[in-house]
NUVO-117118 format. One record per residue (C-alpha): residue number from 1; x, y, z. Coordinates in steps of 0.2 Angstrom, whole numbers, plus 5000, padded with zeros to 4 digits. Last residue first. Layout:
BEGIN
<NUM; <X; Y; Z>>;
...
END
This chain:
BEGIN
<488; <6087; 4715; 5632>>;
<487; <6074; 4705; 5637>>;
<486; <6060; 4718; 5635>>;
<485; <6070; 4722; 5620>>;
<484; <6067; 4709; 5611>>;
<483; <6048; 4706; 5617>>;
<482; <6043; 4723; 5610>>;
<481; <6052; 4718; 5595>>;
<480; <6045; 4702; 5592>>;
<479; <6026; 4712; 5595>>;
<478; <6031; 4724; 5581>>;
<477; <6036; 4712; 5569>>;
<476; <6021; 4701; 5572>>;
<475; <6010; 4718; 5571>>;
<474; <6019; 4721; 5553>>;
<473; <6016; 4704; 5548>>;
<472; <5997; 4706; 5553>>;
<471; <5996; 4722; 5542>>;
<470; <6004; 4713; 5529>>;
<469; <5992; 4699; 5530>>;
<468; <5978; 4712; 5530>>;
<467; <5984; 4721; 5513>>;
<466; <5984; 4704; 5505>>;
<465; <5967; 4702; 5511>>;
<464; <5963; 4717; 5502>>;
<463; <5971; 4715; 5487>>;
<462; <5963; 4697; 5485>>;
<461; <5946; 4706; 5490>>;
<460; <5946; 4720; 5477>>;
<459; <5952; 4707; 5463>>;
<458; <5937; 4696; 5468>>;
<457; <5925; 4712; 5467>>;
<456; <5933; 4716; 5450>>;
<455; <5929; 4699; 5445>>;
<454; <5911; 4700; 5451>>;
<453; <5906; 4716; 5443>>;
<452; <5912; 4709; 5425>>;
<451; <5902; 4694; 5429>>;
<450; <5888; 4707; 5433>>;
<449; <5891; 4717; 5417>>;
<448; <5890; 4704; 5406>>;
<447; <5873; 4697; 5414>>;
<446; <5865; 4713; 5413>>;
<445; <5852; 4710; 5426>>;
<444; <5833; 4720; 5425>>;
<443; <5828; 4737; 5429>>;
<442; <5829; 4747; 5415>>;
<441; <5831; 4733; 5400>>;
<440; <5817; 4723; 5409>>;
<439; <5806; 4737; 5409>>;
<438; <5807; 4742; 5393>>;
<437; <5806; 4723; 5387>>;
<436; <5790; 4721; 5396>>;
<435; <5784; 4738; 5388>>;
<434; <5789; 4733; 5369>>;
<433; <5778; 4716; 5375>>;
<432; <5763; 4722; 5381>>;
<431; <5763; 4737; 5367>>;
<430; <5763; 4722; 5355>>;
<429; <5751; 4711; 5364>>;
<428; <5739; 4727; 5364>>;
<427; <5741; 4730; 5346>>;
<426; <5738; 4712; 5342>>;
<425; <5722; 4711; 5352>>;
<424; <5716; 4728; 5345>>;
<423; <5718; 4720; 5330>>;
<422; <5709; 4705; 5334>>;
<421; <5697; 4713; 5341>>;
<420; <5690; 4725; 5328>>;
<419; <5692; 4709; 5316>>;
<418; <5681; 4699; 5327>>;
<417; <5667; 4714; 5330>>;
<416; <5669; 4717; 5311>>;
<415; <5665; 4697; 5308>>;
<414; <5650; 4699; 5321>>;
<413; <5645; 4713; 5310>>;
<412; <5645; 4706; 5295>>;
<411; <5636; 4691; 5299>>;
<410; <5623; 4703; 5306>>;
<409; <5622; 4713; 5293>>;
<408; <5617; 4698; 5281>>;
<407; <5602; 4692; 5290>>;
<406; <5596; 4712; 5289>>;
<405; <5599; 4711; 5272>>;
<404; <5590; 4695; 5270>>;
<403; <5577; 4700; 5280>>;
<402; <5574; 4715; 5270>>;
<401; <5580; 4731; 5280>>;
<400; <5576; 4744; 5293>>;
<399; <5579; 4746; 5310>>;
<398; <5599; 4747; 5309>>;
<397; <5612; 4735; 5313>>;
<396; <5612; 4738; 5335>>;
<395; <5602; 4723; 5337>>;
<394; <5592; 4732; 5351>>;
<393; <5587; 4745; 5337>>;
<392; <5572; 4734; 5334>>;
<391; <5568; 4730; 5316>>;
<390; <5555; 4736; 5303>>;
<389; <5554; 4726; 5286>>;
<388; <5558; 4730; 5268>>;
<387; <5551; 4718; 5256>>;
<386; <5561; 4705; 5247>>;
<385; <5556; 4691; 5260>>;
<384; <5538; 4696; 5259>>;
<383; <5537; 4696; 5239>>;
<382; <5544; 4678; 5240>>;
<381; <5530; 4674; 5252>>;
<380; <5517; 4682; 5243>>;
<379; <5523; 4672; 5226>>;
<378; <5522; 4655; 5236>>;
<377; <5504; 4661; 5240>>;
<376; <5498; 4665; 5223>>;
<375; <5507; 4648; 5215>>;
<374; <5492; 4638; 5209>>;
<373; <5497; 4626; 5197>>;
<372; <5489; 4611; 5202>>;
<371; <5473; 4623; 5206>>;
<370; <5461; 4617; 5219>>;
<369; <5448; 4630; 5216>>;
<368; <5448; 4637; 5234>>;
<367; <5468; 4638; 5234>>;
<366; <5468; 4652; 5249>>;
<365; <5465; 4639; 5261>>;
<364; <5467; 4646; 5278>>;
<363; <5480; 4639; 5291>>;
<362; <5492; 4632; 5279>>;
<361; <5487; 4639; 5264>>;
<360; <5490; 4632; 5246>>;
<359; <5508; 4632; 5244>>;
<358; <5515; 4629; 5260>>;
<357; <5500; 4617; 5262>>;
<356; <5512; 4605; 5250>>;
<355; <5523; 4598; 5264>>;
<354; <5508; 4589; 5272>>;
<353; <5510; 4586; 5292>>;
<352; <5511; 4570; 5300>>;
<351; <5525; 4575; 5310>>;
<350; <5537; 4569; 5300>>;
<349; <5529; 4575; 5286>>;
<348; <5531; 4593; 5292>>;
<347; <5517; 4605; 5284>>;
<346; <5505; 4605; 5298>>;
<345; <5519; 4605; 5312>>;
<344; <5524; 4622; 5309>>;
<343; <5542; 4625; 5306>>;
<342; <5552; 4629; 5323>>;
<341; <5557; 4647; 5332>>;
<340; <5560; 4643; 5351>>;
<339; <5577; 4647; 5350>>;
<338; <5577; 4662; 5340>>;
<337; <5565; 4669; 5349>>;
<336; <5575; 4673; 5365>>;
<335; <5569; 4689; 5367>>;
<334; <5554; 4691; 5353>>;
<333; <5540; 4685; 5366>>;
<332; <5538; 4701; 5376>>;
<331; <5535; 4712; 5358>>;
<330; <5522; 4698; 5356>>;
<329; <5523; 4683; 5344>>;
<328; <5513; 4679; 5332>>;
<327; <5498; 4664; 5336>>;
<326; <5502; 4650; 5329>>;
<325; <5509; 4642; 5345>>;
<324; <5520; 4624; 5344>>;
<323; <5537; 4634; 5348>>;
<322; <5535; 4649; 5340>>;
<321; <5529; 4648; 5322>>;
<320; <5537; 4647; 5305>>;
<319; <5528; 4641; 5290>>;
<318; <5512; 4651; 5295>>;
<317; <5510; 4662; 5311>>;
<316; <5492; 4667; 5312>>;
<315; <5482; 4683; 5306>>;
<314; <5466; 4691; 5310>>;
<313; <5463; 4708; 5305>>;
<312; <5460; 4704; 5285>>;
<311; <5445; 4694; 5292>>;
<310; <5437; 4683; 5279>>;
<309; <5452; 4681; 5271>>;
<308; <5460; 4677; 5288>>;
<307; <5480; 4682; 5285>>;
<306; <5494; 4669; 5287>>;
<305; <5512; 4674; 5293>>;
<304; <5527; 4668; 5281>>;
<303; <5536; 4685; 5283>>;
<302; <5530; 4688; 5299>>;
<301; <5538; 4672; 5307>>;
<300; <5555; 4675; 5297>>;
<299; <5555; 4693; 5304>>;
<298; <5552; 4688; 5321>>;
<297; <5567; 4674; 5318>>;
<296; <5579; 4688; 5311>>;
<295; <5574; 4699; 5325>>;
<294; <5578; 4685; 5338>>;
<293; <5596; 4682; 5329>>;
<292; <5600; 4702; 5330>>;
<291; <5594; 4700; 5347>>;
<290; <5605; 4686; 5350>>;
<289; <5620; 4696; 5343>>;
<288; <5617; 4710; 5355>>;
<287; <5616; 4701; 5372>>;
<286; <5633; 4692; 5366>>;
<285; <5641; 4708; 5363>>;
<284; <5633; 4716; 5377>>;
<283; <5632; 4707; 5395>>;
<282; <5642; 4692; 5393>>;
<281; <5655; 4699; 5381>>;
<280; <5656; 4716; 5390>>;
<279; <5657; 4705; 5407>>;
<278; <5672; 4695; 5401>>;
<277; <5681; 4709; 5396>>;
<276; <5680; 4720; 5411>>;
<275; <5686; 4704; 5421>>;
<274; <5697; 4700; 5410>>;
<273; <5707; 4718; 5412>>;
<272; <5699; 4733; 5408>>;
<271; <5687; 4748; 5409>>;
<270; <5678; 4743; 5427>>;
<269; <5662; 4753; 5429>>;
<268; <5660; 4766; 5444>>;
<267; <5641; 4767; 5445>>;
<266; <5640; 4747; 5439>>;
<265; <5619; 4746; 5438>>;
<264; <5620; 4741; 5417>>;
<263; <5634; 4727; 5422>>;
<262; <5650; 4727; 5429>>;
<261; <5658; 4739; 5445>>;
<260; <5644; 4738; 5458>>;
<259; <5650; 4744; 5474>>;
<258; <5646; 4734; 5488>>;
<257; <5665; 4733; 5495>>;
<256; <5669; 4729; 5476>>;
<255; <5654; 4720; 5467>>;
<254; <5655; 4711; 5451>>;
<253; <5635; 4711; 5443>>;
<252; <5624; 4697; 5441>>;
<251; <5621; 4692; 5422>>;
<250; <5602; 4695; 5416>>;
<249; <5593; 4681; 5409>>;
<248; <5582; 4684; 5394>>;
<247; <5592; 4673; 5381>>;
<246; <5592; 4661; 5393>>;
<245; <5608; 4655; 5403>>;
<244; <5612; 4643; 5417>>;
<243; <5623; 4642; 5432>>;
<242; <5622; 4661; 5436>>;
<241; <5637; 4668; 5447>>;
<240; <5635; 4677; 5463>>;
<239; <5652; 4690; 5464>>;
<238; <5660; 4698; 5478>>;
<237; <5676; 4708; 5478>>;
<236; <5683; 4712; 5496>>;
<235; <5693; 4727; 5497>>;
<234; <5710; 4723; 5505>>;
<233; <5717; 4734; 5522>>;
<232; <5734; 4738; 5525>>;
<231; <5730; 4757; 5522>>;
<230; <5722; 4754; 5505>>;
<229; <5717; 4740; 5494>>;
<228; <5705; 4739; 5480>>;
<227; <5699; 4756; 5481>>;
<226; <5686; 4761; 5465>>;
<225; <5693; 4773; 5454>>;
<224; <5687; 4765; 5438>>;
<223; <5706; 4758; 5434>>;
<222; <5704; 4749; 5452>>;
<221; <5714; 4756; 5465>>;
<220; <5730; 4749; 5475>>;
<219; <5738; 4756; 5490>>;
<218; <5755; 4755; 5493>>;
<217; <5766; 4755; 5508>>;
<216; <5786; 4758; 5504>>;
<215; <5789; 4765; 5521>>;
<214; <5777; 4782; 5519>>;
<213; <5766; 4778; 5505>>;
<212; <5766; 4772; 5485>>;
<211; <5751; 4775; 5473>>;
<210; <5744; 4761; 5461>>;
<209; <5732; 4761; 5447>>;
<208; <5723; 4745; 5442>>;
<207; <5715; 4736; 5428>>;
<206; <5706; 4721; 5433>>;
<205; <5711; 4702; 5431>>;
<204; <5728; 4703; 5421>>;
<203; <5731; 4718; 5432>>;
<202; <5731; 4707; 5448>>;
<201; <5746; 4696; 5440>>;
<200; <5756; 4710; 5436>>;
<199; <5752; 4718; 5453>>;
<198; <5758; 4700; 5462>>;
<197; <5773; 4700; 5452>>;
<196; <5778; 4718; 5457>>;
<195; <5775; 4713; 5477>>;
<194; <5786; 4699; 5474>>;
<193; <5799; 4711; 5466>>;
<192; <5795; 4721; 5482>>;
<191; <5798; 4708; 5493>>;
<190; <5815; 4702; 5485>>;
<189; <5822; 4720; 5488>>;
<188; <5816; 4722; 5506>>;
<187; <5833; 4722; 5514>>;
<186; <5830; 4726; 5533>>;
<185; <5831; 4743; 5539>>;
<184; <5818; 4743; 5553>>;
<183; <5803; 4754; 5545>>;
<182; <5808; 4745; 5527>>;
<181; <5807; 4729; 5534>>;
<180; <5790; 4733; 5543>>;
<179; <5783; 4741; 5526>>;
<178; <5788; 4728; 5515>>;
<177; <5784; 4713; 5527>>;
<176; <5766; 4723; 5529>>;
<175; <5765; 4723; 5508>>;
<174; <5770; 4705; 5507>>;
<173; <5754; 4701; 5517>>;
<172; <5743; 4711; 5509>>;
<171; <5748; 4707; 5492>>;
<170; <5745; 4689; 5494>>;
<169; <5726; 4694; 5501>>;
<168; <5722; 4705; 5486>>;
<167; <5731; 4690; 5475>>;
<166; <5718; 4679; 5483>>;
<165; <5703; 4691; 5481>>;
<164; <5709; 4694; 5462>>;
<163; <5710; 4675; 5459>>;
<162; <5691; 4672; 5465>>;
<161; <5686; 4686; 5456>>;
<160; <5691; 4680; 5440>>;
<159; <5687; 4663; 5445>>;
<158; <5668; 4669; 5444>>;
<157; <5669; 4679; 5428>>;
<156; <5676; 4664; 5422>>;
<155; <5659; 4654; 5425>>;
<154; <5650; 4670; 5420>>;
<153; <5659; 4670; 5402>>;
<152; <5656; 4652; 5401>>;
<151; <5637; 4654; 5403>>;
<150; <5636; 4667; 5392>>;
<149; <5646; 4657; 5379>>;
<148; <5634; 4644; 5382>>;
<147; <5620; 4655; 5377>>;
<146; <5628; 4661; 5360>>;
<145; <5631; 4643; 5356>>;
<144; <5611; 4639; 5361>>;
<143; <5605; 4652; 5351>>;
<142; <5616; 4649; 5337>>;
<141; <5608; 4630; 5337>>;
<140; <5590; 4637; 5337>>;
<139; <5594; 4649; 5323>>;
<138; <5601; 4632; 5312>>;
<137; <5588; 4623; 5316>>;
<136; <5575; 4635; 5309>>;
<135; <5585; 4637; 5294>>;
<134; <5588; 4619; 5291>>;
<133; <5568; 4617; 5294>>;
<132; <5564; 4629; 5281>>;
<131; <5576; 4621; 5270>>;
<130; <5567; 4605; 5274>>;
<129; <5550; 4615; 5270>>;
<128; <5556; 4619; 5253>>;
<127; <5561; 4603; 5248>>;
<126; <5545; 4595; 5254>>;
<125; <5536; 4606; 5243>>;
<124; <5550; 4605; 5228>>;
<123; <5544; 4585; 5228>>;
<122; <5527; 4589; 5229>>;
<121; <5528; 4597; 5210>>;
<120; <5512; 4605; 5207>>;
<119; <5519; 4624; 5212>>;
<118; <5534; 4623; 5198>>;
<117; <5541; 4640; 5196>>;
<116; <5535; 4644; 5212>>;
<115; <5544; 4626; 5220>>;
<114; <5561; 4634; 5213>>;
<113; <5557; 4650; 5221>>;
<112; <5552; 4644; 5236>>;
<111; <5570; 4632; 5237>>;
<110; <5580; 4647; 5232>>;
<109; <5573; 4658; 5245>>;
<108; <5576; 4641; 5258>>;
<107; <5593; 4643; 5254>>;
<106; <5595; 4660; 5254>>;
<105; <5589; 4660; 5273>>;
<104; <5600; 4646; 5276>>;
<103; <5615; 4657; 5270>>;
<102; <5610; 4672; 5283>>;
<101; <5606; 4660; 5296>>;
<100; <5626; 4655; 5296>>;
<99; <5631; 4638; 5289>>;
<98; <5632; 4639; 5270>>;
<97; <5653; 4637; 5272>>;
<96; <5655; 4651; 5259>>;
<95; <5665; 4661; 5271>>;
<94; <5669; 4652; 5287>>;
<93; <5656; 4646; 5298>>;
<92; <5643; 4657; 5304>>;
<91; <5637; 4649; 5321>>;
<90; <5657; 4643; 5322>>;
<89; <5661; 4663; 5324>>;
<88; <5652; 4664; 5341>>;
<87; <5664; 4652; 5348>>;
<86; <5679; 4664; 5341>>;
<85; <5669; 4678; 5348>>;
<84; <5670; 4671; 5365>>;
<83; <5689; 4670; 5365>>;
<82; <5692; 4685; 5358>>;
<81; <5682; 4694; 5371>>;
<80; <5695; 4688; 5385>>;
<79; <5710; 4693; 5375>>;
<78; <5706; 4708; 5372>>;
<77; <5702; 4713; 5389>>;
<76; <5719; 4702; 5394>>;
<75; <5729; 4714; 5383>>;
<74; <5721; 4729; 5391>>;
<73; <5725; 4725; 5408>>;
<72; <5743; 4718; 5405>>;
<71; <5746; 4735; 5394>>;
<70; <5741; 4746; 5409>>;
<69; <5752; 4735; 5422>>;
<68; <5764; 4736; 5408>>;
<67; <5765; 4755; 5407>>;
<66; <5764; 4758; 5427>>;
<65; <5781; 4747; 5425>>;
<64; <5788; 4759; 5416>>;
<63; <5782; 4773; 5425>>;
<62; <5789; 4767; 5441>>;
<61; <5807; 4761; 5434>>;
<60; <5814; 4754; 5449>>;
<59; <5832; 4746; 5451>>;
<58; <5833; 4736; 5468>>;
<57; <5840; 4742; 5482>>;
<56; <5852; 4736; 5496>>;
<55; <5858; 4747; 5511>>;
<54; <5873; 4752; 5521>>;
<53; <5884; 4741; 5515>>;
<52; <5901; 4746; 5525>>;
<51; <5917; 4756; 5524>>;
<50; <5930; 4760; 5537>>;
<49; <5935; 4779; 5542>>;
<48; <5929; 4779; 5560>>;
<47; <5916; 4790; 5554>>;
<46; <5910; 4778; 5542>>;
<45; <5910; 4778; 5523>>;
<44; <5894; 4771; 5513>>;
<43; <5893; 4757; 5501>>;
<42; <5875; 4755; 5492>>;
<41; <5874; 4736; 5487>>;
<40; <5862; 4736; 5471>>;
<39; <5851; 4723; 5466>>;
<38; <5842; 4723; 5449>>;
<37; <5827; 4717; 5447>>;
<36; <5819; 4699; 5446>>;
<35; <5801; 4701; 5439>>;
<34; <5804; 4683; 5429>>;
<33; <5818; 4672; 5434>>;
<32; <5834; 4673; 5421>>;
<31; <5846; 4683; 5428>>;
<30; <5841; 4681; 5446>>;
<29; <5856; 4670; 5451>>;
<28; <5870; 4682; 5442>>;
<27; <5858; 4695; 5453>>;
<26; <5859; 4686; 5469>>;
<25; <5878; 4684; 5467>>;
<24; <5882; 4701; 5464>>;
<23; <5874; 4706; 5480>>;
<22; <5883; 4691; 5489>>;
<21; <5899; 4699; 5479>>;
<20; <5894; 4716; 5489>>;
<19; <5893; 4709; 5505>>;
<18; <5909; 4699; 5502>>;
<17; <5917; 4717; 5498>>;
<16; <5910; 4726; 5513>>;
<15; <5917; 4712; 5525>>;
<14; <5934; 4712; 5517>>;
<13; <5935; 4732; 5519>>;
<12; <5928; 4734; 5536>>;
<11; <5943; 4721; 5539>>;
<10; <5954; 4732; 5532>>;
<9; <5947; 4748; 5540>>;
<8; <5951; 4738; 5556>>;
<7; <5966; 4733; 5553>>;
<6; <5972; 4749; 5549>>;
<5; <5965; 4758; 5564>>;
<4; <5974; 4745; 5575>>;
<3; <5990; 4749; 5564>>;
<2; <5989; 4767; 5567>>;
<1; <5986; 4779; 5555>>;
END
């Protein structure tokens, strides 16, 4: 090897060590940065005997990263549902708090039993009416809470859709930079980290899968199979929010390029992510619970309905009515009934009513002989409350039960929903933590290793620099010798 070649080789070695040191410095600088992956300088030997950094790559474990995306989406699903169920739980309160419809129904039953035992005691009549008012108020407030949860879920769905569209736009920009950079041999490792960060954020909103193409190009699909990004084009996710909810309101669907992915019309429904969880909360869980409340209200009206003594086929609502109407609710009126059920004004002293009508008959006078100890009607109410009734399957807790049994089953149903979601949430959180740790261990930066490598590079740089100095001295000696020979 002549001195010229030696100089070139040594200089290339110095440049390569400098480039490697720069990569190691990036790793050290990114050790505490979320989503940063370890970078590796790939050194090759050139045709003329030198060395160079041919490329920089980042550590990748696609299978592990896919697990992280899946766990992120599943965890976000449960979190979205859990928030709504926590609000719904305020309806029933803590065990023994006497705030649920079931507890208020029990209070009414006890008040009626006391009144039935002493039907001439007007204070017991007032107490029974008060218990009935508390029960109706509880059902009204429960309906308000349920619809507020639906409204909040709908609003959050709108925010989630906005986030999805924003993230897809960001992804499009970064993905194009990656494709262009890869094609031209530019270092795109930081861009790959940025793209992975976007994918992680996107998976919080909607479950996704990805596929790789040429030049690091990537396509994204919702977990239902609908395309979100492909061939450099992002799909459009649309949603029309509903500002106000009543029990009969059906929320709008989320569409991806015109394909419904939530709601009963969804042909390819999404399964995970906050968007899926919120849709499930808005369209299924709260709807089922509202149906349970409505069935309870309908059962109450039926249990206290009064039949015309002269016409057994004619009945009117008694203690409980649908608003101000004494007509028994039709099937079409049951949805939302818990929000409108109220105590008949005829027995409400605050509205000019008489509480003792509860025992004698509100619409019809059953105590025709004006007996002070008349308790037949009260016994009938208590008998109706303890009798089995038919309920709609819409509530999802059975179609035959006593009114008290049905109300208690509703409380248990809500508790079971919360327990299931909390258990699943804890499991998914653990899975997400495990997957994230596994990804960090396989692609993250080990500071000790990087510091050791930096020390090795510094030693290599120092040795190479000394070699270059030696070659330079040899050049100087050779030049001096040549000059002396020329003079001589």
